Structures are given as C-alpha cells and as structure tokens.
C-alpha positions, 0 to 999 in steps of 0.5 A: 489619606496623607501625601507621604513624605519621606527620607529615602527613595521607594518603591513602585512606579513613580515619575519624578517632577521636580526638586522642593524646597520646605521650611518652617519656623517656631520662636521662643514665647516670653514663658516657653522655648521654640517648638520643634515639633511644631517648625517639624511638622510645618515644614513638612507642610510646606513639601506637601502643599509644593508639592500637591500645587505641581502635580505630586502625590508624595516626596522622596529623598528628603533632606531636614537640616535643622538651624538655631537662631536667638529666638526660636528655630528654623527646618529647612528640607527639600526634598523631590516631588514624584507622583506615585502610579 
C-alpha cells in the first residue's frame, strides 16, 4: 500500500512525528520542456521516504510551491509526518 500524502488533515487516531520537506525537479531537455508531473511525483516520493525514515506512515497538511527557473521547474513541499494507528 502506498503511503498517504494529503494536503489536509485526516480523521482517526494518529500521532505527529515531525515537519518534513521535499523537493522534486525536472529540467528541460534538448527537444522537450520540463515535466511538471515528474517533478511533483519526485517531490511526493521524497516526502514518503523522509516520513518512513522517521517512523511515519502518512504525510498530512502538505503545502506545495512550484518554481520556474531558466531550464526547468521545481516543486517544493512541506508537511507533517504522522503515525496513523
């Protein structure tokens, strides 16, 4: 089962562990532009990995920010790693 990463709160029993940060990016290629879906997916993967590393099994209240730069795009996110019971 894939770890839950959501932009709001969740119901049920859970315990906050810590705030975490994730960054994903995609650079424009020779014949293509930057891939926002890849940057977003990579960012969520970083959040999942960081949450798991500290004992979390979900990330809640995630805020995303998208930044454009010269040859690409960057997705930055922060949220709360939690342990859901």
